[in-house]
C-alpha positions as CSV (number, residue, x, y, z in Angstrom):
1,M,85.1,160.5,93.4
2,T,81.9,159.0,93.0
3,K,78.4,160.5,92.0
4,Q,77.6,160.6,95.8
5,T,80.6,162.2,97.8
6,P,81.1,161.2,101.5
7,I,82.1,164.2,103.3
8,R,83.7,163.0,106.6
9,A,86.5,165.3,107.9
10,A,89.8,163.6,108.6
11,A,89.7,165.2,112.1
12,A,86.9,164.0,114.4
13,Y,84.6,166.9,115.5
14,T,82.8,166.6,118.5
15,L,79.1,167.9,118.5
16,P,77.1,169.5,120.3
17,I,79.6,172.3,121.0
18,T,79.2,173.4,124.5
19,E,81.4,176.4,124.7
20,K,78.5,178.4,123.6
21,D,80.2,182.0,124.2
22,A,83.5,180.8,122.6
23,L,81.4,179.5,119.4
24,R,79.5,182.8,119.1
25,T,82.8,184.7,118.9
26,A,84.1,182.2,116.5
27,L,81.1,182.7,114.3
28,A,81.1,186.4,114.4
29,E,84.9,186.4,113.3
30,A,85.0,183.8,111.0
31,N,85.1,183.9,107.2
32,L,81.4,184.1,105.8
33,P,81.7,182.3,102.7
34,T,83.4,179.5,104.5
35,L,80.5,179.5,107.0
36,L,78.3,178.8,104.4
37,M,80.0,176.1,102.8
38,V,80.1,174.6,106.5
39,Y,76.3,175.0,106.7
40,T,75.4,173.7,103.1
41,T,77.6,170.5,103.6
42,I,75.5,169.7,106.8
43,R,72.2,170.9,105.6
44,Q,72.6,170.3,101.8
45,D,70.1,173.3,101.4
46,R,70.8,174.1,97.6
47,A,68.3,177.1,97.8
48,Y,69.7,178.6,100.8
49,L,73.1,178.6,99.1
50,E,72.1,180.1,96.0
51,G,70.6,182.8,97.7
52,F,74.2,184.3,98.7
53,A,75.6,183.8,95.0
54,P,74.8,187.2,93.9
55,Y,76.9,188.7,96.9
56,L,79.8,186.4,96.5
57,T,82.3,187.4,93.9
58,G,85.7,186.6,93.1
59,A,88.2,188.3,95.3
60,Y,92.2,188.5,95.2
61,T,92.6,186.9,98.5
62,A,91.1,184.3,100.7
63,G,90.0,186.6,103.5
64,A,88.8,189.5,101.3
65,P,85.4,190.8,102.5
66,C,82.2,189.8,100.7
67,D,78.9,191.9,100.2
68,V,76.4,189.6,101.8
69,P,73.7,192.0,103.7
70,E,74.2,191.9,107.4
71,A,71.0,190.2,108.0
72,M,71.5,187.4,105.7
73,A,75.1,186.9,107.4
74,Q,73.6,186.9,110.8
75,D,70.8,184.6,109.9
76,L,73.5,182.1,108.6
77,R,75.5,182.4,112.0
78,D,72.3,181.9,113.8
79,R,71.3,178.8,112.1
80,L,75.0,177.3,112.6
81,F,74.7,178.2,116.1
82,A,71.5,176.3,116.5
83,L,72.9,173.4,114.3
84,L,76.2,173.1,116.4
85,T,74.7,173.4,119.7
86,D,71.8,171.1,119.2
87,P,71.6,168.2,121.8
88,H,70.8,166.1,118.9
89,P,73.4,166.6,116.3
90,P,72.5,166.4,112.4
91,V,73.3,163.4,110.7
92,E,75.4,164.1,107.6
93,Q,74.6,162.3,104.3
94,P,76.7,161.8,101.4
95,M,76.8,164.8,99.0
96,D,75.8,165.1,95.4
97,H,79.1,165.7,93.2
98,D,77.0,168.4,91.4
99,L,76.1,170.2,94.7
100,L,79.7,169.9,96.0
101,R,80.8,171.7,92.8
102,T,78.1,174.4,93.1
103,M,79.1,175.0,96.5
104,M,82.8,175.7,95.3
105,S,81.7,177.9,92.7
106,V,79.5,180.0,94.9
107,S,82.0,180.2,97.7
108,V,84.6,181.7,95.3
109,G,82.3,183.6,93.0
110,E,83.2,181.9,89.8
111,Q,82.6,178.6,88.0
112,V,84.5,175.7,89.1
113,D,85.3,173.4,86.3
114,P,83.9,169.9,87.3
115,T,87.1,168.1,85.9
116,I,89.2,169.7,88.9
117,V,86.6,168.8,91.7
118,P,88.5,165.6,92.7
119,V,91.7,167.6,92.9
120,L,90.1,169.9,95.4
121,Y,88.2,167.3,97.4
122,D,91.5,165.6,97.8
123,Q,93.6,168.8,98.7
124,M,90.9,170.0,101.2
125,G,91.6,167.0,103.5
126,F,87.9,166.2,103.8
127,E,88.6,162.5,104.0
128,Q,91.3,160.4,105.2
129,A,92.2,157.8,102.4
130,V,92.1,154.2,103.7
131,P,96.0,153.1,104.1
132,R,97.2,151.2,101.3
133,K,98.4,148.2,103.1
134,E,94.7,147.8,104.4
135,Q,93.1,148.0,100.9
136,P,91.6,144.6,100.1
137,G,93.0,143.0,97.0
138,R,96.4,145.1,97.0
139,P,99.6,142.7,97.1
140,L,101.7,143.9,99.9
141,P,105.5,144.5,99.3
142,P,107.7,141.8,99.8
143,A,109.9,141.6,102.9
144,G,113.2,143.1,101.7
145,F,111.8,145.8,99.5
146,R,113.5,148.5,101.1
147,V,113.1,152.2,100.1
148,L,115.7,154.6,101.1
149,V,114.7,158.3,101.0
150,I,117.6,161.1,100.6
151,G,116.3,164.1,102.8
152,G,114.3,164.7,106.1
153,G,112.4,167.9,105.1
154,M,108.9,168.7,104.2
155,T,109.1,166.0,101.2
156,G,111.0,163.3,103.0
157,I,108.8,163.3,105.8
158,A,105.6,163.0,103.8
159,A,107.3,160.2,101.8
160,G,108.2,158.2,105.0
161,I,104.4,158.5,106.1
162,K,103.0,157.4,103.0
163,L,105.7,154.5,102.7
164,A,104.6,153.2,106.0
165,E,100.9,153.5,105.1
166,A,101.8,151.2,101.9
167,G,103.6,148.6,104.0
168,Y,107.0,149.5,102.5
169,D,110.3,149.3,104.7
170,Y,112.0,152.5,104.5
171,S,115.0,154.8,105.8
172,I,115.5,158.4,105.5
173,I,119.2,159.6,105.5
174,E,119.6,163.2,106.7
175,K,122.6,165.3,107.0
176,N,121.5,167.2,109.7
177,D,120.7,166.4,113.2
178,E,117.1,167.3,113.0
179,L,114.0,166.6,110.6
180,G,112.5,169.8,108.9
181,G,115.0,170.7,106.1
182,T,115.2,174.3,105.0
183,W,112.9,174.9,108.0
184,Y,115.4,173.6,110.2
185,E,118.4,175.4,108.5
186,N,116.9,178.9,107.9
187,R,116.8,180.8,111.1
188,Y,117.3,184.3,110.1
189,P,115.0,187.1,111.6
190,G,111.6,187.3,109.9
191,V,112.2,184.1,108.3
192,G,108.7,182.5,106.8
193,V,106.9,181.5,103.9
194,D,104.7,183.4,101.3
195,T,102.1,180.6,101.0
196,P,99.3,181.2,103.3
197,S,99.5,178.9,106.7
198,H,96.2,177.1,106.2
199,F,97.4,175.8,102.8
200,Y,101.0,175.2,103.5
201,S,100.7,171.7,105.2
202,Y,99.8,168.3,104.1
203,S,96.4,167.5,103.1
204,F,96.3,164.7,105.6
205,E,97.4,166.6,108.4
206,L,95.6,170.0,108.4
207,N,96.8,172.2,111.3
208,P,94.1,174.5,113.0
209,D,96.5,176.0,115.2
210,W,98.8,178.4,113.0
211,S,99.2,181.6,115.0
212,T,99.4,183.6,111.7
213,Y,98.1,183.7,108.2
214,H,101.8,183.5,106.9
215,P,103.8,181.3,109.2
216,K,107.2,182.1,110.5
217,G,110.0,179.4,110.1
218,G,110.1,178.2,113.7
219,E,106.3,177.5,113.5
220,V,106.6,175.7,110.3
221,Q,109.5,173.5,111.8
222,N,107.5,172.8,114.8
223,Y,104.5,171.7,112.5
224,L,106.7,169.4,110.5
225,T,108.6,167.5,113.3
226,G,105.4,167.2,115.2
227,V,103.6,165.5,112.2
228,A,106.9,163.5,112.0
229,D,106.9,162.4,115.4
230,K,102.9,161.5,115.3
231,H,103.5,159.1,112.4
232,G,106.7,157.7,113.8
233,V,109.1,158.9,111.2
234,R,112.0,159.6,113.4
235,D,112.5,156.0,114.2
236,H,113.2,155.5,110.6
237,V,115.8,158.3,110.3
238,R,119.5,158.2,110.0
239,F,120.8,161.6,111.1
240,G,124.1,163.3,110.4
241,T,124.7,161.3,107.4
242,S,125.2,162.3,103.8
243,V,124.6,160.2,100.6
244,V,127.7,160.3,98.3
245,E,126.8,157.9,95.6
246,A,123.8,155.6,94.4
247,R,125.0,152.7,92.0
248,W,122.2,150.6,90.4
249,D,123.0,146.5,90.3
250,D,121.0,145.0,87.3
251,A,121.6,141.5,88.4
252,Q,120.5,142.0,91.8
253,G,118.0,144.6,91.0
254,Q,118.9,147.0,93.8
255,W,120.6,150.1,94.5
256,S,124.0,150.0,96.3
257,V,124.1,153.5,98.4
258,T,127.4,155.1,99.8
259,L,126.8,156.9,103.0
260,R,128.8,159.2,104.7
261,D,128.9,160.1,108.4
262,V,129.3,164.0,108.3
263,R,131.5,164.3,111.5
264,T,133.8,161.2,110.8
265,G,133.9,160.9,107.1
266,A,133.5,157.3,107.6
267,E,131.5,155.7,104.8
268,T,129.4,152.5,104.5
269,V,127.3,150.9,101.7
270,E,123.8,150.1,102.1
271,T,121.2,148.3,99.5
272,A,117.8,149.3,98.6
273,R,115.2,148.3,96.0
274,A,114.4,151.8,95.4
275,V,115.7,155.2,96.0
276,I,113.6,158.5,96.6
277,L,115.7,161.9,96.3
278,A,113.9,164.3,98.4
279,H,116.9,166.5,99.3
280,G,115.1,169.6,98.1
281,V,116.5,172.4,96.0
282,L,117.1,175.2,98.6
283,N,119.8,173.9,100.6
284,R,123.1,174.8,98.7
285,W,124.0,178.4,99.4
286,S,124.7,180.6,96.4
287,M,127.7,182.8,97.5
288,P,128.3,186.1,95.5
289,A,131.5,186.3,93.7
290,I,132.8,189.7,95.5
291,P,136.4,190.4,95.5
292,G,137.6,190.5,99.0
293,L,134.4,189.1,100.5
294,D,136.3,186.2,102.1
295,G,138.7,188.6,104.0
296,F,136.0,190.8,105.4
297,K,137.1,191.3,109.1
298,G,133.5,191.7,110.4
299,I,130.7,189.1,110.5
300,K,129.1,187.7,107.4
301,M,126.5,185.3,107.3
302,H,124.3,183.8,104.6
303,T,120.6,184.0,105.5
304,A,120.5,179.9,105.5
305,G,123.6,180.0,108.0
306,W,122.2,182.7,110.3
307,D,123.9,182.8,113.8
308,P,120.9,183.6,116.0
309,D,123.7,184.5,118.8
310,V,124.8,187.6,117.1
311,D,123.8,190.7,118.5
312,L,122.8,193.0,116.0
313,K,121.8,195.7,118.3
314,G,123.5,199.3,117.2
315,K,125.5,197.6,114.5
316,R,126.0,198.9,110.9
317,V,124.4,196.2,108.8
318,A,124.9,195.5,104.9
319,V,122.1,193.1,103.0
320,I,123.0,192.1,99.9
321,G,120.3,191.2,97.8
322,T,116.5,192.1,97.6
323,G,114.5,189.0,97.0
324,A,112.1,187.3,99.3
325,S,114.9,186.5,102.2
326,A,116.1,190.1,102.2
327,A,112.4,191.3,102.0
328,Q,111.9,189.2,105.4
329,L,115.1,190.0,107.0
330,A,115.3,193.7,106.7
331,P,112.1,194.6,108.4
332,A,112.8,192.2,111.3
333,I,116.3,194.1,112.0
334,A,115.9,197.6,110.8
335,D,114.7,199.0,114.2
336,T,117.5,197.1,116.0
337,V,120.5,198.2,113.8
338,S,122.1,201.7,113.6
339,D,122.4,201.8,109.9
340,L,121.1,199.4,107.2
341,V,122.1,199.6,103.4
342,I,120.7,197.2,101.3
343,F,122.4,196.2,98.1
344,Q,119.9,195.4,95.2
345,R,121.3,193.3,92.4
346,S,117.9,193.2,90.4
347,K,114.4,194.6,90.6
348,H,111.4,192.7,91.9
349,W,107.7,193.5,91.8
350,V,106.2,194.0,95.3
351,L,102.5,193.0,95.7
352,N,100.4,194.0,98.6
353,S,99.1,190.9,100.7
354,P,96.4,192.4,102.7
355,E,96.2,189.4,105.1
356,R,99.5,190.2,106.3
357,N,98.1,193.3,107.8
358,A,96.2,191.2,110.3
359,D,98.6,188.6,110.5
360,T,97.6,187.1,113.8
361,V,94.8,184.5,113.8
362,T,92.4,185.4,116.6
363,D,91.2,182.8,119.2
364,G,88.1,183.0,117.5
365,I,89.2,181.8,114.1
366,R,91.3,179.1,115.8
367,F,88.3,177.9,117.7
368,A,86.3,177.7,114.3
369,L,89.3,175.8,112.6
370,R,89.3,173.2,115.5
371,H,85.8,172.8,116.5
372,I,83.3,173.9,113.6
373,P,83.0,170.8,111.6
374,H,84.5,171.0,108.0
375,Y,85.5,174.8,108.8
376,K,89.1,174.3,108.3
377,E,89.0,172.0,105.1
378,W,86.7,174.6,103.3
379,Y,88.8,177.4,104.5
380,R,91.7,175.5,103.1
381,F,90.0,175.3,99.6
382,R,89.4,179.1,99.7
383,V,93.1,179.7,100.4
384,Y,94.0,177.4,97.5
385,W,91.8,178.9,95.1
386,F,93.0,182.5,95.5
387,T,96.9,181.6,95.9
388,G,96.9,178.4,93.7
389,D,95.7,177.7,90.1
390,G,93.6,181.1,90.2
391,L,96.9,182.8,89.3
392,Y,97.7,180.8,86.3
393,G,96.4,183.5,84.1
394,N,98.9,185.7,85.6
395,V,101.9,183.5,83.7
396,L,100.3,182.4,80.6
397,M,100.6,184.6,77.7
398,D,97.4,185.9,75.7
399,E,98.9,185.6,72.1
400,N,96.2,188.3,71.2
401,W,97.5,190.7,74.1
402,G,98.8,193.9,73.0
403,N,101.5,195.7,74.9
404,K,103.4,192.5,75.7
405,D,106.4,194.5,76.7
406,V,104.8,195.4,80.1
407,S,102.1,192.9,80.6
408,I,101.3,189.5,78.7
409,S,97.4,189.1,79.4
410,A,94.6,191.0,80.9
411,Q,95.0,189.3,84.5
412,N,98.5,190.0,84.3
413,D,98.0,193.7,83.6
414,A,95.7,193.8,86.3
415,A,98.1,192.5,88.7
416,R,100.8,194.7,87.5
417,S,98.4,197.9,87.8
418,Y,97.6,196.4,91.6
419,A,101.3,196.0,92.2
420,L,102.4,199.5,90.8
421,S,99.8,201.3,92.5
422,Y,100.8,199.8,95.9
423,I,104.4,200.9,95.0
424,Q,103.7,204.5,93.9
425,D,101.4,204.9,96.9
426,K,104.0,203.7,99.2
427,L,106.9,205.6,97.7
428,K,105.1,208.7,96.6
429,N,107.3,211.0,98.7
430,R,110.4,209.3,97.6
431,P,110.7,209.5,93.8
432,D,114.4,208.3,94.2
433,L,113.1,204.9,95.6
434,L,110.4,204.8,93.1
435,E,112.7,204.8,90.2
436,K,114.9,202.2,91.7
437,M,112.0,199.7,92.7
438,V,109.6,199.5,89.6
439,P,110.8,196.5,87.3
440,D,110.6,197.0,83.5
441,Y,109.6,193.5,82.9
442,P,105.9,192.0,83.3
443,I,105.1,190.9,86.7
444,F,105.5,187.3,87.8
445,G,108.5,187.1,85.3
446,K,110.4,186.2,88.4
447,R,109.6,185.6,91.8
448,I,107.6,188.3,93.6
449,V,108.1,189.8,96.9
450,L,105.0,190.1,99.0
451,D,104.4,192.9,101.5
452,A,102.3,194.3,103.9
453,E,101.9,197.5,106.3
454,G,105.2,197.8,108.3
455,G,106.9,195.4,105.9
456,W,109.5,195.8,103.0
457,L,108.7,199.1,101.2
458,D,108.0,200.9,104.7
459,T,111.5,199.7,105.9
460,L,113.1,201.3,102.8
461,L,111.5,204.6,103.9
462,K,113.3,204.4,107.3
463,P,116.0,207.2,108.2
464,N,118.6,204.7,108.9
465,V,118.0,202.5,105.6
466,T,119.8,203.2,102.4
467,L,118.9,201.2,99.1
468,E,122.1,201.0,97.0
469,T,121.6,200.0,93.3
470,G,125.1,200.6,92.0
471,A,127.7,198.2,91.4
472,I,129.9,196.5,94.3
473,D,133.5,196.8,93.4
474,H,134.9,195.0,96.3
475,V,134.9,194.1,99.8
476,D,137.8,195.3,102.3
477,D,138.4,194.5,105.8
478,H,135.6,196.6,107.2
479,A,133.6,198.2,104.2
480,I,131.8,197.4,101.0
481,V,133.4,199.6,98.2
482,M,131.6,200.5,95.2
483,K,132.6,200.8,91.6
484,N,132.1,204.9,91.8
485,G,134.6,204.9,95.1
486,D,131.8,205.3,97.7
487,R,132.5,203.2,100.8
488,Y,130.0,201.5,103.3
489,E,131.8,200.8,106.5
490,V,129.7,197.8,108.0
491,D,129.8,195.5,110.9
492,V,128.0,192.8,109.5
493,I,127.3,191.4,105.9
494,A,124.1,189.4,105.6
495,L,124.0,187.3,102.3
496,A,120.4,187.1,101.2
497,T,121.7,185.7,97.8
498,G,119.6,182.6,97.4
499,F,120.7,179.2,96.7
500,E,122.6,177.3,93.9
501,L,120.0,175.1,91.8
502,T,122.6,173.7,89.7
503,P,123.8,171.1,89.2
504,A,120.5,169.7,90.1
505,L,122.0,166.6,91.8
506,G,124.7,168.6,93.8
507,P,127.7,166.5,94.7
508,L,125.5,163.1,94.5
509,K,126.8,160.7,91.8
510,V,124.1,158.5,90.5
511,Y,124.9,155.7,87.9
512,G,122.1,153.4,86.4
513,R,121.8,150.9,84.0
514,N,125.4,150.1,82.3
515,G,126.9,152.6,84.4
516,A,124.6,155.6,82.9
517,D,125.9,158.7,84.8
518,L,123.0,161.0,85.5
519,A,125.2,164.1,86.5
520,A,126.9,163.7,83.1
521,A,123.6,163.5,81.3
522,W,122.2,166.4,82.9
523,G,125.4,168.6,82.7
524,K,125.7,171.6,85.0
525,D,122.2,173.0,84.4
526,D,120.2,171.1,81.8
527,A,118.2,168.5,84.2
528,R,115.4,166.9,82.5
529,A,113.0,164.0,83.7
530,Y,109.6,162.3,83.0
531,L,107.2,164.2,85.0
532,G,109.8,165.7,87.0
533,V,110.1,162.1,88.7
534,M,111.8,159.6,86.9
535,A,114.3,159.2,83.9
536,P,115.2,156.2,81.5
537,D,117.9,153.9,82.5
538,Y,117.6,154.7,86.4
539,P,115.3,152.1,87.3
540,N,113.5,152.5,90.9
541,F,115.1,156.2,91.1
542,F,112.5,158.7,92.0
543,L,112.9,162.5,91.9
544,T,110.9,164.7,93.9
545,L,110.5,168.5,92.9
546,G,112.6,167.5,89.8
547,P,113.0,169.2,86.7
548,N,110.0,171.4,85.5
549,S,107.7,170.3,88.3
550,A,108.2,173.6,90.7
551,P,104.7,175.5,91.0
552,N,106.2,178.8,89.9
553,H,103.0,180.3,89.2
554,A,101.3,180.0,92.5
555,A,101.7,178.5,96.1
556,G,101.6,174.5,96.1
557,V,104.9,172.9,96.7
558,N,103.3,170.7,99.3
559,M,100.6,169.8,96.6
560,V,103.2,168.8,94.3
561,L,105.3,166.9,96.7
562,E,102.3,164.8,97.7
563,A,101.4,164.2,94.0
564,Q,104.7,163.0,93.4
565,I,104.8,160.5,96.4
566,H,101.7,159.3,95.4
567,F,102.9,158.7,92.0
568,I,106.0,157.2,93.1
569,I,104.1,154.6,95.3
570,E,101.8,153.9,92.6
571,A,105.0,152.9,90.4
572,M,106.5,150.5,93.0
573,D,103.0,149.1,93.5
574,M,102.9,148.2,90.0
575,V,106.5,146.5,90.4
576,V,105.1,144.5,93.3
577,A,101.9,143.6,91.4
578,S,103.7,142.2,88.4
579,G,106.3,140.4,90.6
580,A,109.0,142.2,88.7
581,S,112.2,144.0,90.0
582,A,112.1,147.4,88.5
583,I,110.2,150.2,87.0
584,E,111.2,153.2,84.8
585,P,109.7,155.4,82.0
586,T,110.4,154.6,78.4
587,T,112.7,156.7,76.4
588,R,109.6,157.5,74.1
589,A,107.9,158.7,77.2
590,Y,110.6,160.9,78.5
591,L,111.0,162.6,75.2
592,D,107.3,163.2,74.5
593,W,107.0,164.7,78.0
594,N,109.8,167.1,77.7
595,A,108.7,168.1,74.2
596,K,105.3,168.9,76.0
597,V,106.9,170.9,78.4
598,E,109.0,172.9,75.9
599,H,106.1,173.4,73.9
600,Q,103.8,175.1,76.8
601,M,106.7,176.9,77.9
602,Q,106.9,179.0,74.9
603,H,103.7,180.3,76.0
604,M,104.5,181.2,79.4
605,I,106.0,184.5,80.9
606,W,109.3,182.8,81.8
607,S,109.9,182.9,77.9
608,H,109.3,186.6,77.9
609,P,112.7,188.3,76.7
610,K,112.8,190.5,80.0
611,A,112.2,187.7,82.4
612,K,115.5,186.7,83.6
613,S,115.7,184.6,86.6
614,Y,117.2,181.6,88.3
615,Y,114.6,179.6,86.7
616,L,116.6,179.8,83.4
617,N,119.8,177.7,82.4
618,S,122.9,179.2,80.7
619,K,121.0,178.6,77.7
620,G,117.6,180.6,78.7
621,R,115.8,177.2,79.2
622,N,113.5,177.3,82.2
623,F,114.4,173.8,83.8
624,V,112.6,174.8,87.3
625,S,109.0,175.6,86.5
626,C,106.0,173.5,85.8
627,P,104.3,175.1,82.9
628,F,101.1,173.6,83.6
629,K,98.2,174.3,86.3
630,L,98.7,172.1,89.6
631,A,95.2,170.7,88.8
632,D,96.5,169.2,85.6
633,Y,99.9,167.8,86.9
634,W,97.9,166.3,90.1
635,N,95.5,164.4,87.6
636,W,98.8,163.4,85.5
637,T,100.3,162.0,88.6
638,R,97.6,159.8,89.8
639,T,98.3,156.4,88.1
640,P,101.5,155.8,86.1
641,D,100.6,155.4,82.4
642,T,101.3,151.8,81.9
643,K,102.5,152.5,78.2
644,A,104.8,155.0,79.4
645,M,106.6,152.8,81.7
646,Q,109.0,149.8,81.1
647,I,108.7,147.0,84.1
648,S,111.5,144.5,84.2
């Protein structure tokens, strides 16, 4: 960003707005701090902006109310109405960097570090970048520089779009018959994402039309395929195909990739100059090792393999698991089934998410998102702030904090108190449930469950719902049998048991220089990489959402995957510009990065002795989570460090 920042939204807005009644409704319903940012962007009236500062304080959620006097609020709405309906629309001017930071700070009620303003500006989607292939002076990839992308989910789609913008020839290999990855595969009742809708999207394709503030799976799937079709990604996809092996040919400077038709088993070999592994981490089902499960005579389904044709009406249903999937599934089916028994394997903190109480985005809000200039960009900023790095303090240990047995910092303790108060209030008349539900580890030690009115905790209170915390002994033809001898006769078993994260490559075999075997190097559960993206001895082989790059302290997987794709294309551009064949990290850079990760991880909640989760490998090492802020990771992936790279 330059000192003078142009604020030109990626999407075109038409002024003046002629639908005046709709505009009045939108202004009345819209988030007030976001409207203030819209007005300031257009008018750049610093004094007017700062007049609101005393009334805008930090809040836990993006949609939390503010204490602005109604007269001031109405004056702002009136000013915006006049601006947006003026027959002579205002001409916007480049914005001073300092004013932009001041706006951000006033909006969220706390000081925004000037060093992260470029991150926020990028992720708000204010301005569509010039496609790389149109940038003057940039060498174009030579003919034949083909990139093979493994996986057509959220990451693969974004990779295809950005590769095309950079002028690279690419193909996406997808095992399914459709794009979308996890959102194509997961179709269980209630499936959705915890990340708020208006942040869970590509920064270059903001969606003003979300119907809810926390999108359900089908709507995410439609968004992803819609973006893919808009950018012509589908034409580059080979569906119904899996990748068996990738082998580096040092003499040719390319990868030989073995593909398999998932229907016929026929194998073919294709070549590519670079390979991007975008197969995701949530696609291999974790099946519980319960004796007799395979012999169950009723219906059994993993949530990721849900059969929507199964009629649950009047059925006796068992749900095994109490994580995020179970907490979405159970409320969606509890009123349909005759009996629902939920088997809890471990406790999860449950956090009230107030925006879920009014989950439907009104027509007025959607009008604001579509038609009011910069509204959706500024609202995205607000959502990011309260669900992104603003939560980092929850997972960073305060070395001087007193009672580390139950919390790790003041912020973490406040979140614990907030969650505990919610659980206690919901279950105040059920001390038996309260004892079963409250964890003994600090909140955020493992993935939390987001809840709202009519959701997970309310479902547990229903008369036809039982929460069982005892140990399962076995499953027979028609029942789940406990170690104490209790039997639960059931018609359907729903396995909300998550996914296998190890081995990280799954069945894929990757052989680099001199036959180096990546699966062997990583072992079953000890994957490591440089920035979570590259490894020495594997030239032009790029990971996405690789080891220690998952944003487990907050929402932001979409932000991480965009940052990684940016880094990958920057790295390939370095190869093209130098006339070389390959790029990989130096061993020193790889070792230094992993040492940095290990050092920081010692200060994170995941190293707490009570924080046991799927993030940890068999030796207790967290090989999944990124222990740094999203903004820091974004900055580190802007441009590959030439000293850390080996180009040949």
